[in-house]
C-alpha positions in Angstrom: 0.0 0.0 0.0 1.1 3.5 -0.8 0.7 5.7 2.2 1.4 9.5 2.5 1.9 10.9 6.0 1.2 14.6 5.7 2.4 17.7 7.6 3.9 15.9 10.6 6.9 17.1 12.6 9.5 14.6 11.2 12.3 13.9 13.7 15.1 11.5 12.9 17.5 11.6 15.9 20.3 9.8 13.9 20.6 12.6 11.4 19.3 15.5 13.4 16.4 16.1 11.0 13.6 18.0 12.7 11.1 19.6 10.3 7.5 19.7 9.2 7.4 17.5 6.2 5.5 14.7 4.3 6.6 11.1 4.4 5.8 9.0 1.4 5.8 5.2 1.8 5.5 2.4 -0.8 6.4 -1.3 -0.7 7.4 -1.1 2.9 10.0 1.6 2.3 10.2 5.3 2.7 10.1 6.8 -0.8 10.6 10.4 0.1 10.7 12.9 3.0 9.6 16.4 2.1 6.9 17.8 -0.1 5.3 14.8 -1.8 3.4 16.7 -4.6 3.4 13.9 -7.2 3.0 10.9 -5.0 -0.2 8.9 -5.8 -1.1 7.7 -2.3 -3.8 5.1 -1.7 -4.1 6.4 1.8 -3.3 9.7 3.4 -2.7 10.1 7.1 -3.0 13.7 8.5 -0.1 14.1 11.0 -0.7 17.7 11.8 0.3 18.4 15.4 2.0 14.9 15.6 5.6 13.9 15.8 6.6 11.4 13.1 9.6 9.4 14.5 11.3 6.1 13.8 9.7 3.1 15.4 11.0 2.5 18.9 13.6 -0.3 19.5 13.3 -2.0 22.9 16.3 -4.1 24.1 14.5 -5.9 26.9 11.0 -7.2 26.7 9.7 -10.6 27.9 6.8 -11.9 25.9 6.0 -14.9 28.2 5.7 -17.3 25.3 6.5 -20.2 25.2 5.8 -21.6 28.6 4.2 -18.8 30.6 1.1 -18.0 28.5 -1.0 -17.4 31.6 1.1 -14.2 32.1 1.4 -13.1 28.5 0.6 -14.3 25.0 2.6 -13.4 21.9 -0.5 -11.8 20.4 -1.2 -9.6 23.5 2.4 -8.5 24.1 3.2 -7.7 20.5 -0.1 -5.7 20.4 1.2 -3.9 23.4 4.4 -3.2 21.6 2.6 -1.7 18.6 0.4 0.4 21.0 3.6 1.8 22.5 5.2 2.7 19.2 7.7 -0.2 19.5 8.5 -1.7 16.1 11.5 -3.8 17.1 12.2 -5.6 20.3 14.7 -8.0 21.9 13.5 -10.8 24.1 15.6 -12.7 26.6 16.0 -16.5 26.4 14.4 -17.4 29.8 11.2 -18.8 28.3 10.0 -22.4 29.1 11.6 -24.2 27.4 14.7 -22.0 27.3 15.8 -20.6 23.9 18.8 -22.9 23.6 17.7 -24.8 20.5 17.5 -23.4 16.9 14.1 -24.9 16.4 12.6 -22.9 19.3 14.1 -19.7 18.0 12.8 -20.3 14.5 9.3 -21.1 15.9 9.2 -17.9 17.9 10.3 -15.8 15.0 7.8 -17.4 12.7 5.0 -16.8 15.1 6.0 -13.1 15.4 6.2 -12.7 11.6 2.7 -14.1 11.2 1.3 -11.6 13.6 3.0 -8.6 11.8 2.8 -6.4 14.8 6.5 -5.9 15.7 9.9 -7.2 14.6 11.3 -9.8 17.1 14.9 -10.4 17.8 15.6 -13.2 20.3 18.6 -13.6 22.5 19.9 -17.2 22.6 20.8 -18.8 25.9 24.5 -18.5 26.7 24.5 -21.9 28.5 22.3 -25.0 28.2 19.0 -24.5 30.1 20.7 -21.4 31.6 22.3 -23.8 34.1 25.7 -22.1 33.8 27.7 -25.3 32.9 27.7 -26.1 29.2 27.8 -23.5 26.4 25.1 -23.6 23.8 25.8 -24.0 20.1 26.1 -20.2 19.4 26.7 -20.6 15.7 23.6 -22.6 15.1 21.5 -20.2 17.3 22.9 -17.2 15.3 21.8 -18.9 12.0 18.4 -19.4 13.5 18.1 -15.6 14.2 19.6 -14.9 17.6 21.2 -11.4 17.9 23.3 -12.2 21.0 23.6 -14.5 23.9 22.4 -14.1 27.5 21.8 -15.7 30.9 18.8 -13.4 31.3 18.5 -12.8 35.1 20.2 -16.1 35.9 23.6 -15.4 37.3 26.5 -17.3 35.8 28.5 -18.1 39.0 31.3 -20.0 37.3 33.9 -17.5 36.1 35.7 -20.0 34.0 32.6 -20.8 32.1 32.0 -17.1 31.5 35.5 -16.6 30.3 35.2 -19.5 27.8 31.9 -18.0 26.6 33.4 -14.6 26.1 36.4 -16.1 24.3 34.2 -18.0 21.9 31.9 -15.0 21.4 35.0 -12.8 20.6 36.3 -15.3 18.1 33.0 -15.1 16.0 32.0 -11.5 16.7 29.0 -12.3 18.9 27.7 -10.0 21.6 27.1 -11.4 25.1 24.4 -9.7 27.1 24.9 -9.8 30.9 23.0 -8.4 33.9 25.7 -7.6 36.5 24.7 -9.2 39.7 26.7 -11.3 42.1 24.9 -14.6 42.8 25.4 -14.7 46.5 24.8 -11.0 47.3 21.8 -10.6 45.0 19.3 -12.7 46.7 17.3 -10.0 48.5 14.0 -8.4 47.5 14.8 -4.7 47.9 17.8 -2.4 47.7 19.9 -2.3 50.8 19.3 0.9 52.8 17.1 2.6 55.3 13.9 1.8 53.5 14.6 -2.0 53.3 15.8 -2.0 57.0 12.6 -0.1 58.2 10.3 -2.5 56.2 12.2 -5.6 57.3 13.0 -6.6 53.7 16.1 -8.5 52.7 18.5 -6.2 50.9 20.6 -6.3 47.7 23.7 -4.1 48.2 25.2 -2.0 45.5 28.3 -4.2 45.6 26.2 -7.0 44.2 26.3 -5.0 41.0 29.8 -3.6 41.2 31.5 -6.9 42.1 29.9 -8.5 39.1 30.8 -5.5 36.9 34.5 -5.7 38.0 34.5 -9.4 37.0 32.9 -8.8 33.7 35.1 -5.9 32.8 38.3 -7.8 33.7 37.1 -10.7 31.4 36.4 -8.2 28.6 39.9 -6.9 29.0 41.3 -10.4 28.7 39.1 -11.5 25.8 38.1 -8.3 23.9 34.6 -9.7 23.7 31.6 -7.3 23.1 29.4 -7.2 26.1 26.1 -5.4 26.6 25.4 -4.7 30.3 21.7 -5.0 31.0 19.8 -2.8 33.4 22.3 -0.9 35.5 20.8 0.2 38.8 23.5 2.2 40.7 25.6 5.3 40.6 28.7 3.1 41.3 27.8 0.9 38.3 27.5 4.0 36.1 30.9 5.2 37.2 32.5 1.8 36.3 30.9 1.7 32.9 32.0 5.3 32.2 35.6 4.4 33.1 35.4 1.3 30.9 34.2 3.2 27.9 36.9 5.8 28.4 39.4 3.0 28.4 38.1 1.8 25.1 36.5 -1.5 26.2 33.8 -2.8 23.8 30.9 -2.5 26.2 27.5 -0.9 26.0 24.7 -0.6 28.7 21.1 0.1 29.2 18.8 1.2 32.1 15.1 0.3 32.7 12.3 2.9 32.8 11.8 1.8 36.4 15.2 2.6 37.7 15.3 5.8 35.7 12.2 7.3 37.4 11.6 5.5 40.7 13.4 5.0 44.0 13.1 2.6 47.0 10.9 5.3 48.7 8.2 4.4 46.1 7.8 0.9 47.7 5.6 2.8 50.2 3.7 0.3 52.4 4.9 -2.9 50.7 3.4 -2.1 47.3 4.1 -5.3 45.3 4.0 -3.4 42.0 7.3 -2.0 43.1 8.8 -5.5 43.4 11.3 -5.3 40.6 14.6 -6.8 39.4 16.9 -5.0 39.7 15.5 -3.4 42.9 14.7 0.3 43.1 17.6 2.1 44.7 18.1 5.5 46.3 17.8 9.0 44.9 21.5 9.5 44.1 21.5 6.3 42.1 18.5 7.4 40.1 20.1 10.8 39.4 23.4 9.1 38.3 21.4 6.9 35.9 19.6 9.9 34.5 22.8 11.7 33.9 24.5 8.6 32.5 21.8 8.2 30.0 22.0 11.8 29.1 25.8 11.9 28.5 25.8 8.6 26.6 27.5 6.4 29.3 24.3 4.4 29.2 23.4 3.7 25.6 19.7 2.9 25.7 16.5 3.1 27.7 14.5 -0.1 27.9 11.0 -1.0 29.0 12.1 -4.2 30.9 8.6 -5.4 30.0 7.8 -8.4 32.2 4.1 -9.0 32.5 3.0 -10.7 35.8 -0.3 -12.5 36.5 -2.7 -11.2 39.1 -2.3 -14.1 41.5 1.5 -13.9 41.3 1.7 -10.2 42.0 -1.0 -9.7 44.7 1.1 -11.3 47.5 3.2 -9.9 50.3 6.1 -7.9 48.9 8.8 -10.5 49.5 6.7 -13.3 47.9 5.4 -11.3 44.9 6.8 -12.2 41.5 9.1 -9.4 40.3 8.3 -7.6 37.1 6.0 -5.1 35.5 4.5 -4.3 32.1 6.3 -1.5 30.3 6.1 -1.7 26.5 3.3 0.9 26.3 5.1 3.2 28.7 8.6 3.3 27.1 7.9 6.4 24.9 6.1 8.4 27.5 8.8 7.8 30.1 11.6 8.6 27.7 9.8 11.9 27.0 9.3 12.5 30.7 13.0 11.9 31.4 14.0 14.3 28.6 11.6 16.9 29.9 12.8 16.6 33.5 16.4 17.2 32.4 15.5 19.9 29.8 16.9 17.8 26.9 15.9 18.3 23.2 13.2 16.0 22.0 15.6 14.3 19.5 17.9 13.3 22.4 15.1 11.6 24.3 14.0 9.8 21.2 17.5 8.7 20.3 17.8 6.6 23.4 14.8 4.5 22.3 15.5 4.5 18.5 18.9 4.8 16.8 21.0 4.3 19.9 19.6 0.8 20.7 20.2 -0.1 17.0 23.9 0.7 17.5 23.9 -1.7 20.4 22.6 -4.4 18.0 24.9 -3.5 15.2 25.4 -6.0 12.4 23.1 -8.5 14.1 20.2 -6.7 12.5 21.3 -7.9 9.1 19.6 -6.0 6.2 17.9 -3.7 8.7 21.1 -2.4 10.2 21.3 0.7 7.9 17.8 1.9 8.4 16.2 0.5 11.6 15.7 3.2 14.2 16.0 5.9 11.5 13.9 7.8 9.0 15.9 7.7 5.8 14.8 7.7 2.2 15.0 4.1 0.9 15.0 2.8 4.4 12.5 0.5 6.1 9.2 2.2 6.9 9.0 1.5 10.7 7.4 4.6 12.1 5.8 5.9 15.3 3.3 8.8 15.2 2.6 10.4 18.5 1.0 13.5 20.0 3.5 15.1 22.3 0.8 17.3 23.9 -1.5 14.4 24.8 -1.1 13.3 28.4 -2.6 10.1 29.6 -3.0 8.2 32.9 -2.2 4.5 33.4 -5.5 3.0 34.7 -6.9 -0.5 34.9 -7.8 -1.8 31.4 -6.0 0.9 29.5 -3.1 -1.3 28.6 -3.1 -3.8 25.7 -0.7 -6.1 27.6 -2.0 -9.1 29.3 -0.1 -7.9 32.3 -1.8 -4.9 33.9 0.7 -4.4 36.8 3.0 -1.4 36.6 4.6 0.9 39.2 3.5 3.8 37.1 -0.2 3.2 37.5 -2.0 6.5 38.2 -3.2 5.1 41.5 0.4 4.8 42.7 1.9 8.0 41.3 -1.0 10.4 40.6 0.8 11.5 37.5 -0.2 11.7 33.9 2.4 10.6 31.3 3.3 12.8 28.3 3.0 11.6 24.7 0.4 9.3 23.3 1.0 7.0 20.3 -1.5 7.7 17.5 -0.2 5.2 15.0 2.5 2.6 14.5 3.7 1.3 11.1 5.8 -1.8 10.6 7.3 -2.1 7.1 4.8 0.4 5.9 1.8 -1.4 7.2 -0.3 0.0 10.1 0.2 -2.2 13.1 -1.7 0.1 15.5 -4.0 3.1 15.1 -5.8 5.1 17.7 -8.5 7.7 16.9 -7.9 11.2 18.1 -9.4 11.6 21.6 -9.5 7.8 22.0 
């Protein structure tokens, strides 16, 4: 279908483009950006007052399929992605069964393609069944479509196994995605500090993150493997990553929307919606994460989408399953972060579009040159949103099967800026919302 998006504010963070223009789309590609006077469109979308941006790229979203369909189905979670303006997402390998066999990866990608809501890029398991003992067949998993290898939130306690994994990955140019957390120190349910002590909750100290980071960075020095550090949570962690980048180590990092906006104070009176991994830390940690994202120490903002069923969440804080829905909140919370820090709109959008694409690099294959960008001849993955439209997260408003989020209006009392009006994947509308809807 030939689609003409008229009179929108076209922002491409990668090139710095920011202008009112038309975008002409045909055969899944962007034909032109500018005045499309001779383009014979089959459909015209009036984008007056809207921002036309690249589709969002989310580096951390659990879809709960296969194995945990009671908490999320591929249909519901990819619909949530489209409703949030997300056109590409990376899913961790901790499904049931674990993504450690090429057939499972191919099945998941096939199902996602059939739904045509969002591009799916799986991470393969780094070790068999995530048990931390035997490495997976990384070459076969890469051929099946994996863009990297991860232990998800399962700590790899054997340093020798991790070193061998990094050596192998470095040899073949694979990226290893690791969440830095020490296995022994990371067993608590809240961040160590006055709040956890007052509430009587078991704590996770900052050194659980920094000890793991020191180990990972030493192994990167030894192997020169590319490592992506997932969901930093502390000021000390940000400082270590900043020093590693200054040294020239091949590392990148992300932070979740939860850690970027919330602190342990938000736990309140044992609110289970604040039961998250990594745990919410103190105010200085949050500010360091915000500044680290602003100055590029942290490369990307992620939703850390992890839908949780009602019966698993509505339990005492320490027993509640950690996680929250986030795909539909990623854009709004990126905009809120940018507004809070007084950053230009294109900077806020970069952290959820072109910057995550740089983390993925060549693993995107033919999409590497145009994903997360608006460029003539490039893939037509777009997000149209109204920056002036504020909305409140209330029960039933989310498309995700998981309705639990720490940003629910009942918890925060705040409306979120920016509402997605339409999402296009390969030039085909994946989501549309009527004005005022």
